[in-house]
N, C-alpha and C positions, 0 to 999 in steps of 0.2 A: 731267230733268237736275237734279242736286243743287247747290244754291247753296253756295259755300264762304265761309269766314270772311274778313273784310276784313284788309288788311295791318295796320291799327291793332289789330284784335282779336288777330291773331297775335302782334304785338309785346307786347301786354299779357299774353297767356298765356305767352309765352316768358320774360318778366321774372318772372312769378309762379313758373314752374317752376324757373328758375335760382335764385331766392331760396330756394325749398324745398330744392333740391339742396344749396345751401351750408349751410343749417341742418342738414339731415340728415347731411351729411358731418361736420360739427362734432360733432353729437351722437354719431355712431357712433365717432368718434375718442375722445371722452371716455369712452364706455362701454367701449371696448377698453382704454383706459388703466386704468380702474377694475378691469376683470377681471384685468389684469396685476398690479396692485397688491394685489389681494385675497389673493394668496399671499405677501405680503411680511413674514411673520414674526409676524402676530397670533396670539397663543396662544388657542386655543379650549378651552372646558371640555367634558368628555365630555357628549354629549347636546345640545350647542349646535348647532343647525342653521341659525342665522341667516346665517352666511357662505355656506352652501350655497344657501340660499333666494335670497339676493341675487345670487349668481353665476348661478343658473338664470334669475332674473328678467332680469338684464342680457343673458344669452344670447338669451332670447326677444325682448327689445327690439331687439337687434342683428339678429336674423333678420327681424323685422317691418320695421325701418327699411331693411334691405338690400333686401327685396322692394319697398318703396315707392320706394327710390332707383332700382332697376332700371326700375320703371314710369315714373318721371320721366325717366330717360335715354331710354327708348323713345319717350315723348311728344315730347321735344325732337327726336329723330330723325324722327318723323312730321311735325313742323313743317318741317324741312329738306326732307323728301321731298314735301311738298305735300299730304299726306293727313290732317293733324291736324284733329280735329273731326268726322271721318266715322266712323260706326259700322262696326266691322270685320265685323259680321254682315250688316246690311241696307244698308250704304253710304249711309244717310240722315244728314243733319247732326245732330250731338248738340246739344241746346239749350245756349245760352250759360250759362244758370243752372246747369246740371249741370256744365259745364266750370269755372265759377267755384267751385263747391263741391268738385269733384274734377278738377283740371286735367289729370290723367293718365288720365282715363276713356277706355276703349277702345270702349265700347258705349253706345248710347242707352239711356234708362231702360227702355223696353219689352224690349229684347234682354237687358239686365242682369237684369231680373226673371225673364225666361224661363230664363236661364242658372242663376240661383240656385235656381229651382224644380226644374230638372233635376238639380241636385246633391243635393237632399234625398231 
């Protein structure tokens, strides 16, 4: 039988995830506003690609942050469901050190490494 995280540990991780959720939401709002404002009448010179570069960069940041925000929301749901901290592959407890580094981790380090090797 796999040991579960304590209530205190779960509260700590819930708070960490909630803070990250708030920060990312704010960052995403700011990036969206910057994208909207980038078409606000700045005159560009022919061959000037800086606006396009920054728009593309902001879009990539939005996509990455959106993915991370989804992972955070799913981790919060796992806390509520009672299966947070369990590897979705092998059902073993994910080390606290890993959860401190990546609080939305779905897999233990061994299963994560295996998954990454399989993608290559």
